[in-house]
N, C-alpha and C positions, 0 to 999 in steps of 0.2 A: 152584551151580550145584542142583536138585531132581532127585529119581530122573528125573523125567516131563520133565527139561533145558526146564520153562515158567519165562520169566522178563518181567520189563519192569523200565523203563528208573526209576529215580527220581537226579533231578540226575544225571543221567548214569552211576550203580552201575547195575547190574547186578542186578536181587533175584529169588531166585527163590519160587515162590511153590504152593501146591497147591492143588487140587479147588475149588470152595471159599472161598479168601478174597480177605477185601479187600486193598486195599492196607495200609488205615495197619501191621493184624496181620502181612502179608506182610512190610514193611518195622520192627518190631521183629521180627519171628523172625529178619533179614537185617543186626541190630545199628543199622539205622537210624530216630532218633528222629522222629519227624511232631508236631509240640506237640500236645494235646488234651486233655479234661477229662469230655466226658460218655463216653466210651468205655473197657473193661472186657472181655479175652479170656473165653470164656463166656458170655458174654452178647451180645442184640441189642442192635447198634449205634443210637444212638438222631434223630442229627442235631443236635441243640438246641445244643451250642455254638457248632458251626463254624468253632470254635476251629484240625481238620485242615484243613482248606481247604487244598486246591491246586489245581490248573491243569494241564487234559490236553489242549491241543486248542486250545489257548485258551482253558476253560471254567472257571470255578473249578466243583469237586467237593469233598463231604466223603469226607475218604479212608475214615473209618470204613465209610460206608458204600457206597464206589466198588467194584465187583470186580473185585480183581487180572486183568487178560485178559495174552495173550503181544502185544507188541504195543505194548501203552500208551505213554506216554512223559510220563512227571508230574516237576512241577518243586512240591516246595514251599519249595525254599530260593529266596529272594530278596527285593529290597525293597521290591515293591510288596506280596506274601505278608505284610513280617514288618510292613508299618506297619497294610496290614490285621489281625491278631492284635495288634494293639500298641491299636488301638481296641474292636476287640471287649474284651480285657479293663477299658478302663480306661471303656467302657460294665458291666461285670460291678462292676467298682468303684463306680461312681456307683449303680447303681441299687440293692446292698444298703449294711449295716453292716458294715466289713470294716477295723476298726480295728488294723492286725497288733501293734499294739509292744502292745494290750490284749487281743488274744486266746489261747489258750491250746494251740492249733493250728499258733501261729509259728513258723516253720523245720521245720513236717512238711505244711504246705500247701503243696497243686496249685496254686491259683491264684494265692498267692503267690510263691510258686519260676517258676511263669510268666515273671509281671508283671516279673521279676526279669528273667529266660533273654532279655523282649520289648525291657530298655529302658525299658520303665516308668518313667516322672519320678514322673508326675503324673495326675490324672481325668479331669481335661483337661473332659467332661462337668460337668456343673452338678449336686452332690447330693443322691438325694432324702432322705434319711434315715428309710427307710418303719420304719415301728411296729408291727410284724406280731406277734402273740400270742409267749411263748418258756414252753417246757414242762417244766419240770424232778419233773413228779410222781412221774416212774420213779427208784426208788432207784439206778440205777447207770448209767444216760445221761441228757444233759441235751441238748434240743431246742432249740437259737437259730433262729425261722426269718429272723431278717432276717440271719443268713448263710448260708441256702439260697443255691444258684447255676441249682436247676429242673433239674440234669441228670438226675433221677430212675435215677441207681444206687440207691440205697438202697429204692427203688422197684420196679426190674428184680430186684434181688441179693434184697430179704425176699422176694420172689413164686418165683421163678425158681430160686435158690440153699437161700435160708431152706426156703421151706413155707409161708409165714407170712402173709405177702397183708401186708405191719403197711400199708402208706404209701399214698397216693396225693397225685397234683397232683390240688388241685379250682380253680373258678374260670377266667379270663379274665385273658393281655393283664395289666396292672400288677398286677392281685386278687390273678395266680393264686399258689400258696403248698401248704407241704405240711401233707396234714393227714391225721388216725392214726385206724387202724383199730383204734377198739372202742366200747364200749356208752357208754362217757364224751366220747370223742372225747380225751383223755388220754392221754398214752405210757403213764402207772403202770399202766394196766388194758389193756393193750396184752401182746401172744406173747414182745411185744420181749424180747432175752437180749441181755447186752453184748460177750458173744461171735459176733452174726448175721455172718453176711458184709453185710447192708444197714449198719449202725455205722462197720465200715469200711471199707466201699468212698469214703465223705462224702469228697470230693476238701478240704470246708475244714472245719469247727467248726460246721455245722449238727448234726451227730449226733456229742456229745463228752463217751465214758467218764469218769462226776467223779472219782472217786482218782486213776488213775491217770497222769491229765489235765497235771502240770506236774512226772514221774518225770524225763524229761529236760531238762538245766537251757540254756536259753538258749543258742542257738553252739553248740552239741554234737548236734541233728537234724539229721534226714537232712539235707533241701535247706539245710542252714546250712553242711554240711560242703562238702560236691557241691552242681555245676549240676544241674537236674531232670531231663537226658538223662541224662545217669551215673545216677544213681539207679536214672530208670525200664528202662533198657535196664539195667541186674543184675535187677533185682527180675524182671523175666520173662525171664531167662535163667533164672533160678534154682525158674522154675516146674516143676512137672512138667506131661509134657499130661495135656489138660483141666482142672487148675486152675486153677479161678481167679482 
């Protein structure tokens, strides 16, 4: 129970919250995992992946941007929501080139781990196989746009945490892609550093540190050892107040 005694219900459990918190962040604080890809504590919610969709009063809402309030009765764990999340993940896999056995982030990829947790067995939808420009011009970071899921974590992280404004999303619909703020449009001519939050926050292999990419062998990476719920809840609990 919070100091003020404010709680809402999540799948029948009482979840305390602070004023200004969203349902997703309050649930994580309470040790309850709601699947998500585009949310990061300390950054404004984005509502882009919709993986955190929950039901409130029979209506769907994104838990990341849904304000926590007394009297809310939130459902996150249901067969219907499980099916919807699995379909969203299938769409993400079909829209990009996510070939897990050949990706350096395999075992450390939130998209892959979320798919395992959702029981996803195949893409279901036709594979689009987009061909987007890769950028290897930076000495320390590879940009692979074919793996980008347009979560904008790097955009928000670079602007709000790194103070650099390196990334943006350009164009619309299927043509949308990540662009780089530099005179040439190349990552190597930008202010990005491999230590930036923007790199760390990428949930897939779109922004990949070059040299340490495969230091941890397959089978020993974070999500290969434990479920994404276990890993993410432990990471969240280890954060210091105000730390992204």
